[in-house]
C-alpha positions in Angstrom: -0.1 -0.1 -0.1 1.4 3.4 -0.9 1.9 5.8 1.7 -0.7 8.4 2.1 0.6 12.1 1.2 -1.2 15.0 1.9 0.4 16.9 -1.3 3.3 16.5 -3.5 5.1 19.7 -2.3 5.3 18.2 1.0 5.9 14.5 0.6 9.2 13.8 2.5 10.0 11.8 -0.9 9.8 15.2 -3.2 11.5 16.9 -0.6 14.3 14.2 -0.3 14.6 14.4 -4.2 15.1 17.8 -4.0 17.8 17.6 -1.7 19.1 14.4 -3.5 19.6 17.0 -6.6 21.6 19.3 -4.5 23.7 17.3 -2.7 24.8 14.5 -5.2 23.6 11.1 -6.5 24.2 9.2 -3.5 22.8 11.2 -0.9 19.5 9.3 -1.1 20.9 5.8 -0.6 19.6 4.4 2.6 18.0 1.0 3.3 14.6 -0.7 2.7 14.0 -2.1 6.4 14.4 1.2 8.2 12.5 3.0 5.5 9.5 0.3 5.7 9.8 0.7 10.0 9.6 4.5 9.5 6.9 4.4 6.7 4.5 2.1 9.0 5.2 4.7 11.9 4.6 7.8 10.4 3.1 7.7 6.7 0.6 5.1 6.6 -1.6 6.5 8.9 -3.9 10.1 8.2 -2.3 13.0 9.2 -3.5 14.7 12.1 -5.9 17.5 12.3 -4.3 19.0 15.1 -0.8 18.7 14.1 0.7 22.1 13.7 2.2 22.9 10.3 6.0 23.1 10.9 7.5 26.6 11.6 10.6 25.8 9.5 10.8 23.8 6.5 13.5 21.0 6.3 15.6 22.9 3.8 14.9 26.0 6.1 16.3 23.9 9.0 19.5 23.2 6.8 19.4 27.2 5.8 19.7 26.5 2.2 19.8 30.1 0.8 16.7 30.6 -1.5 14.6 27.3 -0.3 13.4 28.3 2.8 16.2 29.2 5.3 19.4 31.4 5.7 23.1 30.4 6.1 22.9 32.3 9.7 20.1 29.6 10.5 22.2 26.6 9.0 25.6 28.1 10.8 23.6 28.1 14.2 22.3 24.6 13.8 25.3 23.3 12.5 27.2 24.9 15.7 24.6 23.0 18.2 24.9 19.8 16.2 28.7 19.8 16.6 28.9 20.6 20.2 30.0 18.0 22.6 27.7 15.6 24.4 26.5 17.4 27.6 24.8 14.4 29.0 26.2 12.8 32.0 26.4 9.1 32.6 25.0 7.4 35.7 27.6 7.8 38.9 30.3 5.4 38.1 29.9 4.9 34.6 31.2 6.2 31.6 29.9 6.6 27.9 30.6 5.6 24.6 29.6 6.2 21.4 30.1 3.7 18.2 28.5 3.5 14.7 28.9 0.3 12.8 25.9 0.2 10.5 22.2 -0.4 11.2 21.8 0.8 15.0 19.3 -2.0 15.8 21.7 -4.9 15.4 24.4 -3.0 17.3 22.3 -2.1 19.8 21.7 -6.0 20.8 25.2 -6.6 20.7 26.0 -4.1 23.3 23.0 -4.8 25.4 24.2 -8.2 26.2 27.9 -7.3 27.3 28.3 -7.5 30.9 28.8 -4.4 32.6 27.2 -2.4 30.2 24.3 -0.9 32.2 22.1 1.0 29.5 22.1 1.5 25.6 20.3 4.4 23.3 20.3 4.5 19.7 20.4 7.9 17.9 22.1 10.3 15.5 25.4 11.8 16.0 28.4 13.8 14.0 26.1 15.5 11.6 25.1 19.3 10.9 21.6 19.6 11.9 20.3 20.6 15.3 17.3 17.9 16.3 17.4 15.7 13.5 14.7 13.3 12.8 14.9 9.7 11.1 13.9 10.8 8.0 16.3 14.0 7.9 19.0 11.5 8.3 17.9 9.2 5.6 18.4 12.0 3.2 22.3 11.6 3.5 22.4 15.4 3.9 22.8 15.9 7.2 26.1 14.0 7.4 24.8 12.1 10.7 25.8 9.1 11.6 23.6 6.2 13.2 25.3 5.5 16.7 24.5 3.1 19.7 25.6 5.3 23.2 26.9 2.8 25.4 26.7 3.5 29.5 29.3 1.0 30.9 30.5 0.3 34.5 34.5 0.4 33.9 34.4 -1.8 37.1 33.0 -4.4 35.1 33.4 -3.7 31.7 36.6 -2.0 30.1 36.6 0.0 27.0 38.7 -2.4 25.0 35.8 -4.7 25.5 33.3 -2.7 24.0 35.9 -2.4 21.2 36.2 -6.1 20.6 32.2 -6.1 20.2 32.4 -3.2 17.6 35.2 -4.6 15.3 33.5 -8.1 15.6 29.7 -6.7 14.7 30.9 -5.3 11.3 33.0 -4.8 8.6 35.1 -1.7 9.0 36.6 -1.6 5.4 33.6 -0.5 3.8 33.0 3.5 3.6 29.6 4.2 4.2 28.0 0.8 4.1 27.5 -2.3 6.0 26.2 -5.1 3.7 22.8 -3.9 1.8 22.6 -0.8 4.1 24.4 2.0 2.0 24.7 5.9 3.1 26.6 8.0 5.2 24.6 6.9 8.2 26.1 3.6 7.9 29.8 4.9 8.4 32.1 2.9 11.0 33.0 5.3 13.7 34.6 5.3 17.2 33.6 8.6 18.9 35.7 9.0 22.5 34.9 10.8 25.4 38.3 10.9 26.9 41.9 10.8 25.7 42.1 7.6 27.4 39.5 6.1 24.7 41.1 8.0 21.9 44.2 6.0 22.7 42.6 2.7 23.3 40.8 3.4 20.1 43.7 4.0 17.9 45.6 1.5 19.5 43.1 -1.2 18.7 42.7 0.0 14.9 46.3 -0.6 14.4 45.9 -4.0 16.1 42.8 -4.7 13.8 44.6 -3.5 10.5 47.2 -5.8 10.6 44.5 -8.8 11.0 42.9 -7.6 7.5 44.0 -7.4 4.0 41.9 -3.8 3.1 42.2 -0.6 4.8 40.2 0.1 7.6 37.9 3.4 6.8 36.6 3.4 10.8 36.8 7.6 11.7 37.9 8.3 15.2 36.7 11.5 16.4 35.7 13.3 19.5 32.1 12.3 20.9 29.4 15.1 19.7 25.8 15.9 20.5 23.8 12.9 21.1 20.4 13.1 19.3 18.2 10.1 20.7 16.4 8.6 17.8 12.6 7.8 18.1 11.5 5.9 20.5 10.4 2.9 18.2 14.2 2.3 17.3 15.3 1.8 20.7 15.9 -1.6 22.0 14.1 -2.5 18.9 15.1 -6.1 18.2 14.7 -6.9 22.0 11.3 -6.0 21.6 10.7 -8.1 18.7 11.6 -6.1 15.5 9.7 -6.4 12.2 8.3 -9.7 12.5 7.6 -9.6 16.1 10.0 -12.5 17.5 11.8 -11.2 20.3 15.9 -11.7 20.7 17.3 -11.9 24.0 19.2 -9.0 25.3 20.7 -11.2 28.4 24.4 -10.7 29.6 26.4 -13.2 27.8 23.7 -14.2 25.4 25.7 -15.3 22.0 22.6 -16.1 20.1 22.7 -15.0 16.0 21.5 -11.8 15.9 18.5 -11.4 13.0 19.3 -7.8 11.9 15.8 -7.1 11.1 14.1 -8.8 13.6 
């Protein structure tokens, strides 16, 4: 069933197409399973009559001159998005941010690690303040799908998280994991402390010696974390697309079905 769209001008697909023309042919590449999930939640239901019209268009949020915004608005949005993550972990815990493709399966892998006390999926490293999933899917905001892991360093070392990170994805494919293609699927380690940065770089060097292709993982300071929509959180543990729950028990080594 096609999505119910109120008008061609306001269609997210039309808007994304216009952005794609501005940002290159690769801007609209993103995978079908997120698209299906987003469509089922956002587009198949009739538009609520009480929903207010957005104060600023998507293009305006980016500040594209002549298309609904201003360069100043774009600079302000990017400055907020590129700021540090100011959230605080629970006492005695630390944060780590990692991007390794579709965040559904990556989150479940980290949920299972002993010593991990909380996981959240979201968007980071982009240039748009308060992005939505649809914004990120255009490829124009440069956000990455990341998992923010909260862990107890007395029970789980940062190196333990890095071991899971490397095992979970192919770090040699730029902006791609399997059939999932787009900048939001790039490999990245985003550090909060100099110690995390040092461990990340040393770990990458060790991994590179095991592979015959160049690792393209980016290692950068952690930036503002935007929590993804609630339906993305613990998606596979809650049943995923098909309603089959997958265990998040500590130490579980059941194969992870990426889409549920």
